Backbone bond lengths (Angstrom), bond angles and torsions (degrees), N, CA, C in turn:
res aa  C-N    CA-C-N  psi(-1)  N-CA   C-N-CA  omega(-1)  CA-C   N-CA-C  phi
1 X - - - 1.457 - - 1.498 110.07 -
2 X 1.335 121.16 139.04 1.489 125.17 -173.39 1.511 108.37 -140.56
3 X 1.309 115.65 147.50 1.379 121.33 -178.85 1.552 104.14 -113.24
4 X 1.168 119.14 -7.95 1.481 122.06 -176.27 1.466 113.00 -56.62
5 X 1.337 115.71 -48.06 1.483 119.08 -173.31 1.554 106.25 -58.68
6 X 1.308 121.29 -44.51 1.409 121.73 -176.52 1.558 110.35 -70.85
7 X 1.324 116.68 -33.57 1.497 118.67 179.95 1.558 109.67 -66.56
8 X 1.331 112.43 -49.82 1.553 112.59 -176.98 1.478 112.66 -66.24
9 X 1.314 119.06 -37.98 1.476 122.57 178.63 1.629 107.93 -60.19
10 X 1.280 112.20 -48.57 1.570 116.13 -172.18 1.516 104.32 -66.48
11 X 1.283 114.96 -51.76 1.574 113.28 -179.20 1.450 112.09 -54.14
12 X 1.406 118.52 -43.10 1.482 116.76 -179.66 1.539 111.71 -66.31
13 X 1.318 122.12 -35.25 1.429 124.16 178.89 1.511 107.63 -71.14
14 X 1.299 118.91 -36.63 1.580 119.53 -179.46 1.504 107.45 -70.28
15 X 1.276 119.44 -38.93 1.495 121.24 -174.59 1.577 107.32 -77.30
16 X 1.214 118.63 -28.18 1.536 116.36 173.25 1.529 111.85 -75.89
17 X 1.354 114.95 -32.71 1.493 113.04 178.73 1.499 108.79 -74.65
18 X 1.279 120.27 -37.50 1.476 120.47 -176.87 1.615 108.69 -73.04
19 X 1.223 117.09 -33.70 1.478 120.10 176.85 1.455 111.44 -62.56
20 X 1.298 115.61 -42.50 1.522 121.56 175.26 1.443 118.12 -73.44
21 X 1.338 113.60 -22.24 1.555 118.49 167.49 1.388 110.38 -70.73
22 X 1.410 118.07 -39.57 1.480 121.06 -173.04 1.532 103.77 -72.36
23 X 1.275 122.44 -37.74 1.480 124.77 -179.25 1.541 108.80 -65.97
24 X 1.178 121.14 -30.71 1.499 129.79 -170.47 1.578 104.66 -81.64
25 X 1.450 110.68 -41.51 1.488 120.51 -163.63 1.512 107.54 -64.62
26 X 1.461 116.17 132.01 1.424 120.31 178.53 1.554 110.45 -115.04
27 X 1.385 110.67 117.68 1.482 110.82 177.15 1.396 111.84 -62.25
28 X 1.333 122.93 -33.48 1.487 122.52 178.34 1.379 115.31 -57.94
29 X 1.364 112.62 -44.17 1.541 116.95 175.69 1.532 109.80 -65.73
30 X 1.186 120.52 -37.22 1.485 121.55 -177.13 1.507 111.14 -65.20
31 X 1.226 115.58 -29.21 1.510 123.45 -179.33 1.612 111.95 -83.30
32 X 1.336 111.69 -18.78 1.520 113.52 176.08 1.558 111.89 -58.45
33 X 1.295 105.83 131.08 1.497 110.07 174.91 1.566 112.15 85.91
34 X 1.337 112.39 -7.31 1.482 115.02 176.55 1.559 110.51 -88.91
35 X 1.228 114.74 130.63 1.449 118.20 -174.13 1.642 107.97 -114.44
36 X 1.196 119.00 93.98 1.518 121.47 178.99 1.502 111.59 -111.28
37 X 1.290 115.38 113.49 1.428 116.69 -177.42 1.486 114.46 85.86
38 X 1.305 118.94 166.10 1.437 124.27 -177.72 1.458 114.11 -52.61
39 X 1.256 120.21 120.92 1.538 122.16 -179.44 1.439 115.73 62.51
40 X 1.255 120.68 13.81 1.474 124.34 -174.62 1.390 114.04 70.33
41 X 1.360 119.73 22.17 1.448 122.29 168.83 1.378 122.23 -46.34
42 X 1.231 115.10 -44.23 1.444 122.68 -177.64 1.638 109.22 -69.92
43 X 1.294 118.60 -34.88 1.393 119.91 167.97 1.585 117.12 -57.65
44 X 1.222 108.30 -47.62 1.529 118.42 175.61 1.603 112.49 -55.51
45 X 1.414 114.14 -32.47 1.541 116.58 178.40 1.471 107.83 -77.11
46 X 1.436 110.62 -41.67 1.480 112.60 -172.79 1.626 111.13 -68.76
47 X 1.252 116.09 -28.68 1.501 120.75 179.60 1.606 109.86 -60.63
48 X 1.324 117.64 -29.26 1.417 122.15 173.81 1.549 116.83 -75.83
49 X 1.399 113.45 -3.84 1.471 112.80 -177.04 1.504 105.36 -122.79
50 X 1.239 121.66 51.28 1.456 126.44 176.95 1.445 118.39 -52.13
51 X 1.299 118.86 -43.88 1.476 121.79 175.03 1.509 111.09 -62.24
52 X 1.299 116.71 -45.33 1.564 118.13 -178.64 1.624 108.93 -70.08
53 X 1.258 113.03 -30.44 1.549 111.31 173.77 1.537 111.82 -67.96
54 X 1.162 117.46 -45.67 1.476 123.04 170.33 1.369 116.53 -46.77
55 X 1.372 118.75 -42.17 1.352 122.48 179.84 1.458 115.71 -81.56
56 X 1.335 117.37 -28.84 1.458 123.09 -179.07 1.498 115.80 -94.03
57 X 1.382 117.08 -22.45 1.370 124.01 -177.04 1.568 119.21 -112.90
58 X 1.320 108.91 -61.79 1.455 117.54 -176.04 1.406 115.83 -65.76
59 X 1.386 118.05 -52.63 1.381 126.93 -170.78 1.644 109.89 -65.31
60 X 1.308 117.89 -44.19 1.455 123.91 179.13 1.558 106.23 -64.30
61 X 1.321 122.33 -43.24 1.427 123.60 -175.43 1.554 108.92 -66.12
62 X 1.379 116.90 -39.98 1.436 118.83 176.06 1.448 113.21 -69.97
63 X 1.330 116.94 -29.56 1.491 118.47 -177.03 1.576 104.19 -67.05
64 X 1.392 122.81 -49.76 1.344 133.91 177.08 1.638 105.49 -44.54
65 X 1.309 110.66 -62.95 1.434 120.33 -175.81 1.529 116.37 -50.29
66 X 1.526 110.76 -38.09 1.503 121.09 -177.75 1.565 103.20 -73.51
67 X 1.222 119.85 -47.59 1.443 122.11 -174.64 1.556 111.88 -62.50
68 X 1.373 114.02 -39.03 1.424 113.40 -177.74 1.456 107.26 -73.66
69 X 1.406 122.44 -44.44 1.393 123.17 176.13 1.513 117.83 -51.32
70 X 1.304 111.83 -47.80 1.336 115.64 176.61 1.654 121.89 -65.39
71 X 1.308 103.14 -38.83 1.535 108.62 172.50 1.553 112.43 -63.94
72 X 1.196 113.74 -40.87 1.550 116.77 177.02 1.433 111.91 -59.48
73 X 1.382 118.66 -39.19 1.483 120.17 -175.56 1.620 105.15 -75.21
74 X 1.302 119.62 -33.32 1.515 119.37 171.40 1.476 112.09 -55.28
75 X 1.394 116.10 -45.91 1.512 118.05 179.76 1.577 109.37 -66.88
76 X 1.295 120.09 -31.57 1.453 123.24 175.14 1.538 109.25 -63.09
77 X 1.227 113.18 -43.66 1.548 114.98 176.61 1.473 113.60 -69.00
78 X 1.350 121.89 -31.46 1.316 117.60 169.02 1.521 116.11 -60.87
79 X 1.254 118.43 -32.57 1.508 127.14 174.84 1.499 107.01 -64.67
80 X 1.265 116.43 -48.54 1.442 121.12 -177.78 1.465 114.52 -62.65
81 X 1.281 116.03 -38.97 1.457 122.48 173.17 1.476 119.85 -69.66
82 X 1.420 113.92 -18.29 1.410 123.72 -171.12 1.472 112.12 -90.42
83 X 1.391 118.47 174.25 1.518 119.02 172.56 1.441 106.09 -108.14
84 X 1.363 118.96 15.20 1.526 122.60 -178.08 1.480 111.09 -88.33
85 X 1.391 117.94 158.25 1.474 122.01 169.86 1.515 112.65 -69.38
86 X 1.252 117.52 159.41 1.568 117.69 179.46 1.384 110.93 -64.65
87 X 1.407 123.47 -24.36 1.446 126.99 -177.07 1.670 109.63 -56.15
88 X 1.343 110.50 -29.71 1.506 114.84 -178.39 1.467 110.14 -73.52
89 X 1.275 122.36 -6.05 1.423 122.83 -171.58 1.561 110.31 -125.73
90 X 1.404 114.10 3.82 1.492 117.07 -165.97 1.469 109.21 -76.28
91 X 1.460 122.91 -29.26 1.491 124.69 -179.27 1.533 107.40 -67.74
92 X 1.328 118.12 -49.75 1.424 119.23 177.01 1.518 116.08 -59.73
93 X 1.270 113.51 -39.26 1.501 118.69 -175.85 1.587 105.54 -64.19
94 X 1.339 114.46 -50.08 1.317 116.46 178.70 1.583 122.17 -66.00
95 X 1.282 110.62 -27.96 1.516 119.87 173.71 1.475 113.37 -67.51
96 X 1.306 117.06 -19.38 1.481 124.24 173.83 1.447 118.88 -113.39
97 X 1.365 113.46 22.31 1.408 119.27 179.69 1.605 108.06 -93.44
98 X 1.378 120.27 135.36 1.340 126.06 -177.36 1.559 110.76 -70.52
99 X 1.215 116.66 -30.84 1.444 118.60 -172.01 1.516 111.61 -88.39
100 X 1.417 116.18 -27.47 1.482 115.35 165.35 1.409 111.23 -65.60
101 X 1.215 117.52 -38.20 1.567 118.15 -178.43 1.525 112.31 -70.91
102 X 1.284 118.09 -23.44 1.538 121.84 -174.71 1.586 105.29 -96.91
103 X 1.277 128.87 5.37 1.423 131.11 177.39 1.574 103.89 -58.25
104 X 1.299 115.64 135.17 1.466 118.53 -178.35 1.561 106.22 -69.20
105 X 1.315 114.62 147.20 1.368 112.04 169.13 1.445 126.06 -63.47
106 X 1.294 121.25 133.64 1.385 121.87 -171.84 1.541 116.70 91.28
107 X 1.312 119.66 4.06 1.434 120.89 176.63 1.394 108.81 -60.26
108 X 1.314 120.77 155.41 1.524 121.50 178.84 1.387 108.77 -73.06
109 X 1.534 112.43 159.56 1.375 117.08 174.07 1.495 115.65 -64.24
110 X 1.429 115.34 -25.83 1.392 117.06 176.08 1.447 111.62 -65.07
111 X 1.347 119.29 -47.43 1.425 119.61 -179.43 1.591 113.34 -61.90
112 X 1.371 115.10 -41.09 1.485 120.84 -178.38 1.508 106.88 -65.18
113 X 1.318 122.91 -34.85 1.396 122.11 -174.82 1.636 103.15 -82.80
114 X 1.213 124.06 -29.62 1.507 122.01 177.34 1.435 111.79 -71.70
115 X 1.397 118.25 -37.08 1.490 121.29 177.46 1.594 104.84 -66.20
116 X 1.319 122.48 -45.47 1.433 125.50 178.93 1.543 111.65 -52.16
117 X 1.400 110.69 -50.84 1.438 119.61 -176.60 1.616 110.70 -60.44
118 X 1.318 113.14 -43.42 1.380 121.38 -178.28 1.704 109.70 -65.09
119 X 1.316 110.88 -41.38 1.468 119.88 177.73 1.418 109.39 -65.06
120 X 1.173 125.53 -42.12 1.606 127.46 -177.95 1.417 105.72 -77.37
121 X 1.305 126.20 -35.15 1.473 117.54 174.52 1.518 113.69 -67.87
122 X 1.234 117.92 -41.41 1.488 114.65 168.14 1.352 120.13 -52.12
123 X 1.351 116.01 -44.29 1.546 124.94 -179.08 1.485 103.88 -65.98
124 X 1.227 124.62 -40.92 1.419 122.37 -178.20 1.465 111.64 -64.61
125 X 1.419 121.41 -34.14 1.312 121.24 175.02 1.394 116.38 -64.16
126 X 1.429 110.38 -44.04 1.452 123.92 -178.95 1.602 110.45 -61.85
127 X 1.289 113.68 -36.26 1.554 119.52 177.42 1.483 109.92 -66.45
128 X 1.380 116.65 -39.00 1.430 118.05 179.32 1.545 108.60 -65.44
129 X 1.429 113.66 -46.02 1.397 112.85 -177.33 1.468 120.95 -65.37
130 X 1.375 119.01 -27.89 1.357 122.43 174.40 1.426 119.06 -88.08
131 X 1.373 119.53 -8.96 1.397 119.94 173.48 1.472 119.86 -55.27
132 X 1.279 120.71 -38.84 1.513 117.12 174.47 1.472 113.60 -70.45
133 X 1.380 120.76 -21.73 1.350 121.17 168.56 1.503 114.96 -63.13
134 X 1.250 111.04 -49.15 1.519 120.71 -172.32 1.457 104.30 -66.30
135 X 1.320 124.17 -32.21 1.397 125.33 -179.55 1.536 110.19 -78.54
136 X 1.308 119.97 -21.01 1.442 123.79 175.52 1.523 117.35 -58.97
137 X 1.303 115.18 144.58 1.476 114.24 177.50 1.522 112.00 -84.85
138 X 1.347 119.36 2.23 1.469 128.45 179.80 1.531 108.95 -82.06
139 X 1.397 114.69 141.11 1.365 117.91 173.25 1.562 119.42 -101.89
140 X 1.350 108.91 -10.25 1.507 123.30 171.23 1.467 115.38 -86.88
141 X 1.323 118.00 128.12 1.488 118.48 -178.46 1.530 118.69 -49.82
142 X 1.395 114.92 -51.11 1.319 119.27 -173.08 1.543 112.91 -70.98
143 X 1.403 113.06 -38.55 1.520 115.49 179.68 1.538 105.81 -65.59
144 X 1.397 121.28 -42.21 1.462 118.98 175.86 1.498 117.35 -57.32
145 X 1.344 114.00 -51.81 1.477 121.95 170.34 1.436 120.66 -49.03
146 X 1.341 113.53 -46.83 1.584 119.85 174.93 1.429 114.09 -66.11
147 X 1.347 117.08 -34.24 1.504 127.76 175.14 1.520 118.62 -74.89
148 X 1.331 116.60 -25.06 1.418 119.42 -169.88 1.552 119.08 -125.17
149 X 1.468 111.08 -10.63 1.438 119.82 -176.73 1.439 112.55 -124.61
150 X 1.271 116.28 150.16 1.626 113.70 167.71 1.418 103.77 -95.99
151 X 1.475 116.31 169.40 1.371 122.80 -167.24 1.592 112.95 -55.76
152 X 1.309 114.62 -44.32 1.504 121.24 178.07 1.467 106.58 -55.33
153 X 1.320 122.14 -52.80 1.419 123.70 -173.90 1.606 110.67 -60.82
154 X 1.305 113.36 -38.50 1.592 117.15 178.86 1.444 108.91 -65.57
155 X 1.379 122.28 -40.71 1.450 120.93 -175.71 1.561 106.83 -75.48
156 X 1.300 123.15 -34.26 1.430 120.66 170.51 1.480 111.59 -60.02
157 X 1.368 119.27 -39.05 1.383 120.89 -174.43 1.673 107.96 -68.49
158 X 1.396 116.58 -39.28 1.399 116.82 173.47 1.467 112.51 -61.02
159 X 1.262 122.89 -31.82 1.494 124.01 -179.25 1.510 104.04 -70.93
160 X 1.343 123.15 -46.07 1.376 122.53 -172.55 1.509 112.28 -76.17
161 X 1.329 118.29 -27.73 1.490 120.72 179.37 1.464 114.09 -81.96
162 X 1.355 118.29 -29.26 1.436 120.03 -166.76 1.626 109.91 -109.87
163 X 1.308 112.01 -29.79 1.538 115.30 -171.78 1.549 103.43 -79.01
164 X 1.256 117.16 105.85 1.511 123.68 -175.03 1.513 114.42 -116.83
165 X 1.389 114.11 -2.82 1.605 110.33 -173.78 1.602 109.54 -96.26
166 X 1.289 115.95 3.75 1.529 114.31 -175.47 1.530 112.60 -51.70
167 X 1.402 120.01 -42.41 1.333 115.16 176.58 1.501 121.67 -58.56
168 X 1.232 115.80 -33.08 1.430 125.20 173.27 1.528 114.09 -52.83
169 X 1.350 110.72 -43.23 1.453 115.61 -178.18 1.464 110.29 -84.74
170 X 1.320 123.29 -35.16 1.436 128.26 178.83 1.527 114.89 -65.97
171 X 1.291 109.37 -34.81 1.448 116.93 -174.18 1.515 108.21 -130.55
172 X 1.248 109.61 59.25 1.478 122.57 177.67 1.428 114.39 -52.54
173 X 1.413 117.69 124.46 1.561 113.80 172.74 1.574 108.59 96.49
174 X 1.365 120.42 -5.79 1.505 125.24 -171.86 1.470 111.88 -95.55
175 X 1.284 120.61 -6.61 1.621 123.37 -177.15 1.488 109.81 -121.81
176 X 1.214 107.48 156.20 1.504 116.43 168.90 1.557 110.15 -142.32
177 X 1.228 114.05 137.34 1.531 122.11 -178.66 1.449 106.05 -114.70
178 X 1.340 116.64 118.68 1.452 122.52 179.74 1.531 111.61 -151.92
179 X 1.331 109.13 170.49 1.555 114.92 -176.11 1.505 103.86 -163.42
180 X 1.327 107.22 150.84 1.520 117.24 175.05 1.410 113.32 -91.25
181 X 1.238 114.05 141.14 1.538 123.96 -178.39 1.570 112.01 -131.98
182 X 1.220 109.30 136.05 1.599 119.01 178.39 1.570 102.01 -100.39
183 X 1.352 119.11 99.44 1.505 125.54 178.48 1.558 111.18 -51.53
184 X 1.233 117.82 -32.22 1.493 123.10 -177.89 1.522 110.49 -65.46
185 X 1.352 117.70 -15.31 1.379 117.38 176.61 1.464 110.02 -85.49
186 X 1.314 117.43 -19.05 1.432 124.18 -174.70 1.516 111.92 -98.65
187 X 1.453 115.34 -48.64 1.301 122.99 -168.07 1.655 106.38 -103.56
188 X 1.298 114.77 89.40 1.413 118.81 -179.38 1.462 113.17 -99.96
189 X 1.395 110.53 102.98 1.461 119.69 -178.84 1.641 109.81 -152.04
190 X 1.222 117.68 135.09 1.454 119.51 -177.95 1.541 106.55 -70.44
191 X 1.310 119.26 -22.24 1.442 119.89 178.64 1.492 118.88 -81.68
192 X 1.347 111.26 -8.46 1.429 115.76 179.47 1.721 106.59 -93.96
193 X 1.310 115.52 151.42 1.543 118.31 175.47 1.362 110.51 -80.28
194 X 1.309 116.57 161.26 1.563 119.21 175.76 1.455 108.15 -68.41
195 X 1.421 116.54 126.89 1.456 121.30 -169.72 1.425 109.30 -102.24
196 X 1.281 129.91 146.21 1.353 133.78 -178.89 1.668 106.48 -77.78
197 X 1.322 115.29 158.78 1.407 112.25 171.40 1.527 113.92 -72.94
198 X 1.393 113.21 138.62 1.410 121.26 -175.33 1.462 111.64 -115.60
199 X 1.369 124.87 158.60 1.274 130.81 175.83 1.582 115.35 -101.39
200 X 1.308 115.40 117.31 1.472 118.51 175.20 1.628 113.59 -102.06
201 X 1.254 107.15 121.96 1.443 111.92 174.18 1.439 118.86 -95.80
202 X 1.292 123.23 122.88 1.381 128.41 -171.10 1.588 117.81 -119.75
203 X 1.256 113.18 24.65 1.392 126.16 -167.15 1.659 103.92 -54.06
204 X 1.305 118.02 -67.71 1.340 122.34 -172.56 1.454 116.92 -51.79
205 X 1.367 114.67 -41.47 1.566 120.26 174.78 1.403 111.55 -71.56
206 X 1.330 122.23 -39.04 1.503 121.58 176.00 1.578 111.14 -57.20
207 X 1.383 116.31 -42.73 1.364 120.13 -175.87 1.558 110.45 -68.00
208 X 1.352 114.97 -45.07 1.449 120.08 176.75 1.417 114.90 -59.52
209 X 1.414 118.58 -49.54 1.485 118.12 -174.89 1.620 103.13 -74.63
210 X 1.233 125.31 -27.30 1.543 118.85 -175.74 1.540 107.45 -76.25
211 X 1.264 120.13 -36.01 1.462 123.07 177.86 1.511 112.70 -61.66
212 X 1.376 112.51 -44.78 1.471 118.26 178.29 1.515 117.27 -65.85
213 X 1.411 110.91 -39.45 1.449 118.82 176.97 1.519 111.35 -69.16
214 X 1.303 111.95 -43.72 1.574 113.09 178.84 1.624 112.38 -56.43
215 X 1.271 113.06 -50.21 1.473 112.31 178.45 1.439 118.02 -60.02
216 X 1.396 114.14 -39.48 1.444 118.35 177.46 1.562 111.92 -62.14
217 X 1.178 116.05 -48.08 1.489 120.85 -175.40 1.560 112.23 -66.15
218 X 1.393 112.17 -43.16 1.469 120.46 175.94 1.441 112.56 -60.97
219 X 1.309 122.00 -42.00 1.322 128.56 176.06 1.475 115.16 -65.46
220 X 1.399 118.11 -38.33 1.566 119.63 173.51 1.502 107.81 -71.81
221 X 1.332 121.73 -35.63 1.514 116.40 -171.29 1.660 108.37 -77.55
222 X 1.373 114.38 -37.46 1.448 114.60 176.90 1.611 107.54 -63.83
223 X 1.256 119.72 -40.83 1.480 114.86 173.87 1.522 115.41 -60.70
224 X 1.371 113.90 -36.62 1.464 114.31 177.59 1.563 111.87 -68.32
225 X 1.333 113.24 -37.33 1.424 117.31 174.38 1.501 116.59 -49.49
226 X 1.451 112.60 -54.03 1.411 128.42 -177.71 1.552 108.03 -55.60
227 X 1.395 112.84 -51.89 1.404 116.47 -178.22 1.402 113.51 -62.28
228 X 1.377 124.66 -43.74 1.343 123.95 -175.14 1.563 110.03 -72.68
229 X 1.304 114.73 -38.16 1.544 110.34 -175.39 1.593 104.50 -79.89
230 X 1.244 122.95 -33.03 1.503 115.34 175.61 1.562 114.26 -60.41
231 X 1.356 104.07 -36.80 1.551 107.80 -178.38 1.525 110.52 -71.93
232 X 1.340 118.95 -31.86 1.441 123.34 175.03 1.540 112.47 -67.45
233 X 1.362 112.75 -25.23 1.431 113.58 -178.08 1.521 119.13 -92.03
234 X 1.371 110.94 -3.11 1.481 120.11 176.82 1.567 108.36 -77.58
């Protein structure tokens, strides 16, 4: 029994999706509507530092998202390999969930519980989908998938493994994506005053870029599934 095939496949899908999100994400759009400083003058200065903003804002946020996602999947694999019920892992799974972390302060207990239930339901489906891969003797994802799944199951697994924006649509308005930024790390000039750390909310741009990236990578992966399984059937 091996979990390596599931781990390598999921990490590859996660990295491809987040890379596509990064490519689509626009720092300029993220700054729209943000008013930092008198008349938004700080925003105007920041717009001219796109590369630095990518390094200080976008890339660290994506790294945190990636680490949290992969850690959650590792916990899910622990469940698949165990003889315990999913309930024994629920707290750890939710503690590493990006959407639970992004819930707006003050959301109702009803909404929080509904998001948690939807999250655990998706993870339960994903666990069912990867169980044959974990039981496979193959260490490479596609070899394990072709040896243990039919084409329909492989396509369903792609949906459950990669489609991560469903909570945003189901619980519209319940999340906020924001990060702190020290402008002094970006705007280095002796003529500028020392500036306090500010909060940049990028919720709308995060949702837009994630939706586009998700559809792009799911489409590519489903096409790859059909190509590989059709070839294996010849």
